C-alpha positions in Angstrom: 0.0 0.1 0.1 1.5 3.3 -0.7 2.8 5.4 2.3 0.6 8.4 3.0 0.3 11.4 5.4 -3.4 11.3 4.7 -5.1 13.4 7.6 -8.7 14.3 5.8 -11.3 13.0 8.3 -14.3 13.5 6.0 -14.8 13.5 2.1 -17.5 15.8 1.3 -16.4 17.5 -1.7 -13.6 17.7 -4.2 -13.4 21.3 -4.3 -10.5 21.5 -1.8 -8.7 18.4 -2.7 -5.1 18.7 -3.2 -3.0 17.3 -5.8 -1.2 15.0 -3.3 -4.6 13.7 -2.0 -5.8 12.9 -5.7 -2.5 10.9 -6.4 -2.8 9.3 -2.9 -6.4 8.0 -3.8 -5.5 6.9 -7.2 -2.4 5.0 -6.2 -4.0 3.4 -3.2 -7.1 2.3 -5.5 -4.6 0.8 -7.9 -3.1 -1.3 -5.0 -6.8 -2.4 -4.4 -7.5 -3.2 -7.8 -4.6 -5.8 -7.8 -6.3 -7.2 -4.8 -9.5 -7.5 -6.6 -7.9 -9.3 -9.2 -6.8 -12.1 -6.8 -8.6 -15.5 -6.0 -9.2 -14.3 -2.5 -10.4 -10.7 -2.8 -10.6 -9.6 1.0 -7.8 -7.9 3.2 -8.3 -7.3 6.7 -7.4 -3.7 6.9 -10.9 -2.6 8.3 -11.6 -5.5 10.3 -13.9 -4.6 13.3 -15.0 -1.3 11.9 -18.4 -0.7 11.0 -19.4 1.1 7.9 -23.2 2.3 7.6 -24.6 2.9 4.2 -27.2 5.7 5.0 -29.0 6.1 1.6 -31.9 8.6 1.9 -32.8 8.2 -2.0 -32.5 5.3 -4.2 -29.3 3.9 -5.7 -28.0 0.6 -7.2 -24.5 1.4 -8.5 -23.1 3.5 -5.6 -24.7 1.7 -2.8 -23.8 -1.9 -4.0 -20.4 -0.6 -4.7 -19.7 0.9 -1.4 -21.0 -2.2 0.2 -18.9 -4.4 -1.6 -16.0 -2.2 -1.0 -16.5 -2.2 3.0 -16.7 -6.1 2.8 -13.8 -6.4 1.0 -11.9 -4.4 3.6 -13.5 -6.9 6.3 -15.6 -4.4 7.7 -18.9 -4.8 9.3 -21.7 -3.2 7.2 -25.1 -1.7 8.1 -27.6 -0.7 5.3 -30.3 2.0 5.8 -33.3 2.3 3.5 -35.5 5.3 4.4 -38.6 3.6 3.1 -38.7 1.0 5.6 -37.0 3.2 8.6 -38.3 5.4 11.5 -38.1 8.4 9.3 -41.6 7.3 8.1 -42.8 8.0 11.7 -41.2 11.4 12.1 -37.6 10.5 13.0 -35.2 13.4 11.8 -32.2 12.7 9.6 -29.7 13.6 12.5 -31.6 11.3 14.8 -31.1 8.4 12.4 -27.6 9.2 12.1 -27.0 9.3 16.1 -28.8 5.9 16.2 -26.2 4.5 14.1 -23.5 6.1 16.0 -25.1 4.4 19.1 -24.6 1.1 17.3 -20.9 1.8 16.8 -20.5 3.0 13.5 -17.5 4.1 12.6 -17.9 5.6 9.0 -21.2 6.8 7.5 -21.7 6.8 3.8 -24.3 9.3 3.0 -26.6 9.9 0.1 -29.5 12.2 0.0 -31.5 14.3 -2.4 -30.8 17.6 -0.6 -27.4 19.2 -1.0 -25.6 19.7 2.5 -26.9 16.8 4.4 -23.6 14.7 4.6 -22.0 17.9 5.5 -24.7 18.6 8.2 -24.1 15.1 9.6 -20.3 15.4 9.5 -20.6 18.9 11.6 -22.9 16.9 14.2 -20.3 14.1 14.5 -17.6 16.6 15.1 -19.7 18.7 17.4 -20.4 15.4 19.5 -16.5 14.9 19.6 -16.9 11.2 18.2 -14.4 10.0 15.7 -16.9 9.2 13.0 -16.0 9.7 9.4 -18.6 10.8 6.8 -18.2 10.2 3.1 -20.6 11.8 0.8 -22.3 9.5 -1.9 -24.0 12.2 -3.5 -26.1 14.9 -2.2 -28.6 16.9 -4.3 -27.0 19.0 -7.0 -23.9 19.6 -5.0 -21.4 16.7 -5.5 -20.6 13.2 -5.9 -16.8 13.0 -4.9 -16.4 9.1 -5.3 -17.8 9.1 -8.6 -15.4 11.9 -9.7 -12.6 10.1 -8.2 -13.5 6.9 -10.0 -13.9 8.6 -13.3 -10.3 10.1 -12.6 -9.1 6.8 -11.8 -10.6 5.1 -15.0 -8.8 7.7 -17.3 -5.5 7.5 -15.4 -5.3 4.1 -15.4 -5.8 3.8 -19.0 -3.1 6.3 -19.5 -0.5 4.4 -17.1 -2.1 1.4 -15.7 0.6 0.9 -13.0 1.2 4.5 -12.0 -2.1 6.4 -12.1 -1.5 10.1 -11.3 -3.2 13.6 -11.8 -0.5 14.8 -14.0 -1.3 12.5 -16.5 -4.4 14.6 -17.7 -2.1 17.7 -18.3 -2.9 18.9 -21.8 -5.6 16.3 -22.5 -8.9 17.7 -23.8 -12.0 16.3 -21.9 -15.6 16.8 -23.1 -18.4 16.7 -20.5 -21.7 16.6 -22.4 -25.4 16.7 -21.0 -27.5 17.5 -18.1 -24.8 19.6 -16.3 -27.1 21.8 -14.5 -28.6 19.0 -12.6 -25.5 16.8 -12.1 -23.5 16.6 -8.8 -21.3 13.9 -11.1 -20.4 16.9 -13.2 -19.5 19.3 -10.5 -17.3 16.5 -8.9 -15.7 16.0 -12.3 -15.1 19.9 -12.9 -13.2 20.1 -9.7 -10.9 17.0 -10.4 -10.3 17.7 -14.2 -9.7 21.1 -13.8 -7.3 20.5 -10.9 -5.2 18.4 -13.4 -4.2 20.9 -16.0 -6.3 19.4 -18.6 -8.6 21.3 -21.2 -12.4 20.7 -19.9 -15.1 21.5 -22.2 -18.7 21.5 -21.1 -21.3 21.2 -23.6 -25.1 21.1 -23.3 -28.2 23.0 -24.6 -28.3 26.6 -22.7 -31.2 25.3 -20.5 -29.0 22.7 -18.8 -25.7 24.6 -18.9 -25.9 28.3 -17.4 -23.1 30.5 -18.0 -22.2 30.6 -14.2 -20.4 27.2 -14.8 -17.8 29.1 -16.7 -16.7 30.5 -13.4 -15.9 27.0 -11.9 -12.7 27.0 -13.7 -11.4 30.1 -12.4 -8.1 29.8 -10.4 -7.5 26.2 -11.4 -4.5 24.7 -13.2 -6.9 23.5 -16.2 -8.8 25.6 -18.6 -12.6 25.5 -18.7 -14.8 26.1 -21.9 -18.6 26.3 -22.0 -20.3 25.6 -25.3 -24.0 25.6 -26.2 -23.3 23.3 -29.4 -21.5 19.9 -29.4 -19.1 20.1 -32.2 -16.4 22.4 -30.5 -16.5 20.4 -27.4 -15.9 17.0 -29.3 -13.3 18.5 -31.8 -10.0 16.7 -31.2 -11.0 15.3 -27.6 -9.4 12.5 -25.9 -12.2 11.6 -23.7 -16.0 12.2 -23.8 -18.1 11.8 -20.6 -21.7 12.0 -21.2 -24.4 12.4 -18.6 -27.8 11.4 -17.8 -30.6 13.6 -18.3 -32.2 13.7 -14.9 -35.6 14.3 -15.7 -36.8 13.7 -12.0 -34.9 16.8 -11.2 -36.2 18.9 -14.0 -39.1 21.1 -12.6 -39.5 22.8 -16.0 -39.8 22.0 -19.5 -36.1 22.4 -20.4 -35.9 20.3 -23.7 -38.2 20.1 -26.6 -37.9 16.1 -26.6 -35.7 13.4 -26.1 -35.5 12.8 -29.9 -34.2 16.3 -30.5 -31.8 16.2 -27.6 -30.2 12.9 -29.2 -30.0 14.7 -32.4 -28.1 17.5 -31.2 -26.1 16.3 -28.0 -26.3 12.5 -28.2 -22.9 10.7 -28.7 -22.9 8.4 -31.6 -20.1 6.9 -33.7 -20.7 9.5 -36.4 -20.0 12.3 -34.0 -16.9 10.9 -32.3 -15.3 11.2 -35.8 -14.6 15.0 -34.7 -12.6 13.5 -31.8 -9.2 12.0 -31.6 -8.8 8.4 -33.4 -8.4 6.7 -30.0 -11.0 8.6 -28.0 -12.9 6.7 -25.3 -16.3 7.5 -23.8 -17.5 7.4 -20.2 -20.9 7.6 -18.6 -21.5 7.3 -14.6 -24.9 5.4 -15.1 -27.6 4.7 -15.2 -28.0 5.2 -19.0 -30.8 6.4 -21.2 -29.9 4.2 -24.0 -30.4 6.0 -27.3 -30.8 9.3 -25.6 -27.4 10.4 -24.1 -25.5 7.9 -26.2 -26.3 5.4 -28.9 -27.0 1.8 -27.6 -24.4 0.4 -30.2 -21.6 2.7 -29.1 -22.4 2.2 -25.4 -21.8 -1.7 -25.8 -18.5 -1.2 -28.1 -15.5 -2.2 -25.9 -13.3 -0.2 -28.5 -14.8 3.2 -27.5 -16.7 2.5 -24.1 -15.4 2.7 -20.6 -18.8 2.4 -18.9 -18.2 -1.1 -17.5 -14.4 -0.1 -16.5 -15.9 2.7 -14.5 -18.3 0.1 -12.7 -15.0 -2.0 -11.8 -13.0 1.1 -10.8 -15.6 2.2 -8.4 -15.0 -0.9 -6.2 -11.3 -0.1 -6.1 -11.8 3.7 -5.6 -14.2 3.3 -2.8 -12.1 0.7 -0.9 -9.4 3.2 -1.0 -11.4 6.0 0.3 -12.9 3.7 3.1 -9.2 2.4 3.6 -7.8 6.0 3.9 -10.6 7.3 6.3 -10.7 4.2 8.2 -6.9 4.0 8.9 -6.5 7.8 9.6 -9.1 7.5 12.5 -6.7 5.7 14.6 
């Protein structure tokens, strides 16, 4: 395992991550990726610790990935589902967190539809003076740090499988296309990619990409560009990340139709001809086939890294739990 002086107690956002912290996560995840390739895929690193997955909104990939990551580290896991919890009887979110604290939880993985809930729980744990760490698994339209890190890991390990590091993205062109307005994944990726010195191009219809996103790139090593047309974002791109249309978060009619969106911003083989010949495509999932990306392209391993992202997620979440869990000692 890489030596590290990691001191971060919670992981709530990537906005304040340092280059050293990114590299620590990437290289620790690379070590766990090797563990996951073995016949015996468990290590005793977090044996005796309790990881509680407190998911206040539905999730398949993230929740399963965190649960598997904790079990691969030999931690005990507790899983919370709001639909069958005492919250239906009036219990507050903080009371729920305190209940899991009383059960001996060491790490809380929090997902909630409202921005700021993981941070509020982390502040309450700190106020109580307990050594409980909080990991943000997605909060509203704020951030999704572990997804941003696994996307970064997926790209960096493609560029250097043995020694993934942030500097590999310097001078690469990365296009992020889709529902950026509602995407917490987009925000985490903006922070991580812009920290690398890469050229980041955001593309979406104006209703899904306000001008304010141009401010996200200020005072960052990389350059950020905002486009309301797809072509300039794709031209000579090394990587293309397409995002799901989050219809459940849209409170107004922001698009004429899904068909028109696919024609204008859906990623297809023909549109990838604008990119570099060895371009790779990512999507955080779940995917609306035939909307954000054509079905045949999604399933083509020559271009698609979507399944690789899922595999990367377990290694990266193992790394985060390990770094937080061992820093608690």
